[in-house]
Each structure stands twice: as C-alpha cells, then as structure tokens.
N, C-alpha and C positions, 0 to 999 in steps of 0.2 A: 900143712892146716891141720896137724894134730895138735890137741890143747897141751899146756904145760904141766908137767909133774906136779904135784901138791906140795909145797914146801911145808907147810903145817900138817902132820899127819901122825897121829898116835892110835894106839888100841886097837887096831885092826890086824894084829900079826898073825894072828889064829886064822882068820877068814884069808887071809893073804896066802897064808901056807897053803890052805885047802884049795885055794884056787890054781895055784902053780902045780900041786899035786895032780890036779885034774888035766893040766896040760901037759903029763905025760903020756896021755892017750894022745892018738894020731889027730883027731879033730874033735875037740870036746865042744858041747854046747851048754853054756853056763847061763844061768840067772842070777842076776845080783838084786834081792828085794828086799823090802823095809819101808816104814814110814817115810813121809816128806820130811827132810833134813837129817836123814839119818847117815849121810855120807857114802851114798852109793855110787856117785859120779866120781867122788874122790877116790874110792876104791879101784873102781875101774880104770881110771887116769895112773892109779900108781901100778897097777898090773901092765898098763900100756906100756911103760917106762922101763919095768923091771928088765935088768939084763937079761935075763933068761927069755923073755918073750922077744927082747930085741935080736938076740942071736939066733933063734927060732924063725922068725919071719922077718928079719933085716928091714927092707924099705917096703914091705907088703902088710903095713898095719893101718887100717882105716877106723877112725873114731867120728860118728855121725850124731849129732844131737836131733832127736826127732820131735821137738817142742813145736816146731812150725806146721808138722804134718797133720794133715786130718783123715787121710784114706791111704790105700795102697799105692796110688797113682803119685802122689806126692811124697810118700817114703820113699819109692823107687828113684824120684827125681832128686831126693836130698842125698841118697847114695850116690846117683849118677854124678851130681856137681861135684861130690868129694873126688870121684874118680877122674874129673877130667872132662867129662862128658858133655856135649852140646844139648842143650836144653830140648826136649820133644814132648809129644803129646802124652807118651807114656813108655818110660825108659826101663820098665820092667825086663823085658826080655834082654834089651842091651846090658843089663847090670848081671844078668844071669849068664849071659854068654861071656863077658868079661870074667867073671870069678871061675867060670867052668875052664878058660883057657888060661889061668894067670897061674902062678908058681904058689904054694902054701900060702894062705892069706888069713890074717886076723880081722874079723869085723865086728865093730863094738857098736851097739845101738843104744844111744842112751836117753833115758825117758821114753822108751817105746811105748808106755801106757797112755800116751797122749793120742796116738792114732789106734792103738789097740783098744782102748775103752768103749767108744760108742759102738752099740749093738750092731749097727749098718754096715760099720766097716771092719769089726773083728774078725768076720770069716774070711775076707780078701786078705787081712794082715797076716792072720794063720796060715794061709795057704801061700802067700810070699814066703814066709818064715820057713814052711816046710820045702817049698822049691829050692831056696839056698841051703838047708840042712843036706839035701840030695846032693850037693855038691861035695865030694870025698876030700877036697884038698882045702876047704874052708872052714875054717873056725868061728864060731858065732859066739858073742856075748852080748847080753842084753842087760839094762838095768832097767828096773820097772818098780813104781809106786805101790805099795800092796802087798800081798803075799800068797799070789797065785801066778802061775806061769800059763802062757799062753798055749793053747792045745796044737795038736798036729806037730809037735817037734819032739822027738826022744831026747830028752834032757839028760845029759849026762849025770850018772850016780856015783857017789852019793850026794844027793842036793844039798846046794849051799842053804842054809836055814836063813831066813830074814834078819836082817842087822838088828842089833839090839842097841840099846843105850852104851855108850862106853863106861868101862869101869872106871871108878873115882879116881885112881891115882893116873889115869890116862888122859880123863876129863881135867884134871888138875893141871897136867904137864901142857895140854893144848892151851888151857887158860894162860899160863904164866909165859908160853912163846909169844903170845898176843900182846899181853898186859904187862909183861916184867912180873918180876919176883918181889916187887916191894910193898904188897899188900899183906895184912894178917890173914894167916891160915884160917882163922875163924870166919871172918868177912868174906872169903874166897868161896869156902864151902857153903856159906849161906847163897851166895850168888849162884855157885853151880847147883844148888836145890832146886833154884826156881827153871832151870835150864832141863832139869830131867836126864842131864848128861846128853841130850841131843848135838851133837857136832854143829848143827847151824846155829842153834840157840846159844851155845856157848861162843861160837866164834863171834854172832852179834853183841852180845852183852859184854864179853873182854873188850870188844872196840871201845864201846861205851866207858867201862871203867877205866881203860887206858886214859881217857880224856878227862874223866869226871870223878874217879876214886869209887871204891866200892860203897863207902857210906851214903853218897849221893845216890847211887844208882839204886841201892836197896830202899832209900827213903822215896825214890820216884816211882818205883815198881809199886807202892802201896797204892797209889792212884792211879797209873797209867797202864799196869799191867803188862799184857803182851803187846799193847800198841808202842811202847816205849822201843821196841824192837822192829817195828813194822814201817819204816818210813821208805824203804828201798822200793825199787821200779820192779823188781822180778822176784822168784820164787827162791831166789839164793841170797836175797838180802832183805827179806819181808817175810819175817814169822808167819803174820797173820795170812799173806798171800798164800803162803805155803799150805797151810791149814785148811784154808777155805777150797784149793784145789781138789783136796782129797775129799771135803764135804759136798763137793759138785760132780763127784764122779758117778757116772751112770749105775754103778753099783749100790751107791747109796741111794741116789733119785727114785731108783726102781723099788726101793722098799722105805718109802716115806717115814713110816715110824720109827726107823732106826735113829733119826735124829733124838727122838725122845729118850731112847735107850741110853744114847751117848750122853744127853744132857744129865740124866739121872746119875750115869756112872761118874759124871764128872764132879759131882759134890759127896762121892764116897772114895776117899783114898784107899779104902781096903779093898775095895770093888765089890764084886758078886760072884758067887758060885752058881752052877748050874741049879742046884737045888731050890736057892733062894729066887733065882729067876723064875722059876716054874711055881713056886707054893705061894711067892708073895703076892700073886694076883695083880702085878702092874696092870694099868688101863693101857696096854701096850699091845697092839694086834700082831700075831706072829712074832713074839719077843724071840724064840730061839733064831728064826731066818733072821730077825734084826742082827742078833748077835755074830751070825755068819758073815752079813755084809760087812759089819765094823771090823772083823777080823781078816775079810779078804780084802780092803782097803789099808790096813795096818793103823786104823784110827783107833782102835784098842787090842788089847792083846791080853792072852792069859799067863800069869806067873807060875812059879813053879808049884804053886797049891790050887791050882787050874781055877784061879778066880779070875774074872774078867775085870780088867783095869785100863785106866785112860792115863798117858804120860802127863807131868806136871803142866807144860806149856800147852797142850790141848785143852785141859782142865781150866786153866787160868782164862784162856781165850773163849772158851763156851760159858764160863762163868760170868765173862764181862758181854757177851754178844747175843749169846742164846740158852739161859738158866731155864731147868726145868720148870713146868708150869706147876700152877698150885694143884692142879688134879693128880 
C-alpha cells in the first residue's frame, strides 16, 4: 500500500538531508510545509523510500493520504484501513493500541491540512496527533499546505522551513527529464518563468511542451494563462484547482479581505513592504491580519528584503479570475 518513489526528483537535496538528519533522533516529529504544488508529497515519498529509512523501520512504514478525511474519526479510519483493520465506528483507540504495541514505526500523514483546517475539527485532530506522539516508538511525519504546524505536538527542532520554488538549475533539469533536451535554452527559460519554478507547474507545462513545443505553448499562454494547465481532475494535475483549494481555506475565508490584498499584490511583481502596507492606506480592513492569513496558507511569501510577494502562477491565475477592483 506504499506509494511509489518519485522517478523525477530534483532540487530538494538540502531539505532531504535536513530531514534525514532529524531521523538520527529516536522518534522525530516532522512537518513538511509549503504552498500547493511545491512538492511536499514528493519529498515525503522520497524520504519513505530512502535506504536509511527502510533500514531503520524495515516493514513498519505507513503512508496515509488524508485528502478524504474531514474529522478525527475519518482520519483514524484511514490509518486503520492502511493497517488492515476492519471498519468500525471509531478506530482511534485501536490505532493507538496498534502503534503502542508495534516495533518502531514511521507514520506519514500526507495532506493533513484537509481534516485539520476546519475550525470545528481542528481541536480533535490536534488531540489525536498529541496521542500519537505520546507513543515513544512512533515517528510521525506530516505534509501540510501552508506555513504553520498543528498545536499540541512537540515538533522536532530545527524546524524544516516551508518549501520554496526550485533553483533555476534544478527546475531546468526537471523540465528536461520530462520534455527532453531538444528545446532552445532561451525558450525553456521563458516557460520556466511562467511556472515560478513550482514543481507542479513545471511538470504540467513540460508535458505540454513535450507534445506541442515551447513556441506553441508560449503563444497559447498569452490567451489561456493558467487554464492551459488546469484540465486535470485533481490538485496534482490541475493548477487552478490546487490554487483554489488554498483560496478556500478557512484560514482565508475567516479573513475575507485577504482576497483583496492577494489580488492587489498579484499586479505588483516587486511586492509590498510592511511600511507600504501601513502607509499607503489601502481600503482593506485589518491589512496586517490579511497579510498573516496569506502567509499562513503560503499563498504569499516574504522575500529576502521582507517584501510580501506572490508566485507567478498564482499572480496569473488571480489576474484572470479575480483581479483587484477599481477601488
């Protein structure tokens, strides 16, 4: 029931090394964070199949996709199903008993933000995580869309920083692995600029380039924008669906004016500083609170100069779907 190891994987050597170093501790608790499409699942799957991890945990590795869970009971049910348990009304205690009596195990909860984000289920999810981490023989790793970790868990330090876009060289190697090395470097760099070096965007555009060529794809982008790579049925094959999931996060909907701030930043490639946010008197209520909401969900980020920015694919999507109002 374990997912396959990623066959195309570039640019995460430092993050992988950091995670493996954390595994030198007895039972680490690790959160892989970042924006949608940044490669969190691929990194977790690479860790899952690393020789060091296979040797340490042997057959006691579990990888559970949490996309279909909406509360603690459903999450425990998914974990229980992975462990081979019969369906039941609430498998929480059975799951805890299993791990408490098992040899050292690794449990990876992928896309944990799905059951954790709703306010009504967050407390129960965090309590379940806390009970899991009370088990001294259980190593816990989660992947989550955004930039914050659940409470009630003593996450192992140093914390892994939210994943950033790939470096240009790694992005180019990923593109070439998919679309071959027959395209001009100039056009490849133009295509990569549209992706913001986000792994999901690179993968989707590279597959199109492989069929149609760089020139055709660059031409189509002028009119189709992000809809060009949004025909897939799920967030791993549809860029706009991935972005919209972040936009519908309770962390965003609880701050409705954050949409206005995001739309504004989407037309400012150089972003905005905190001073500009405060002094420009934009008609956006609680603008610093809105900024926090965007950072929490990784829809926006701060660069090395402390300027609030939005990645190119998100900017292009908002420019087409939800541009800033005249006001």
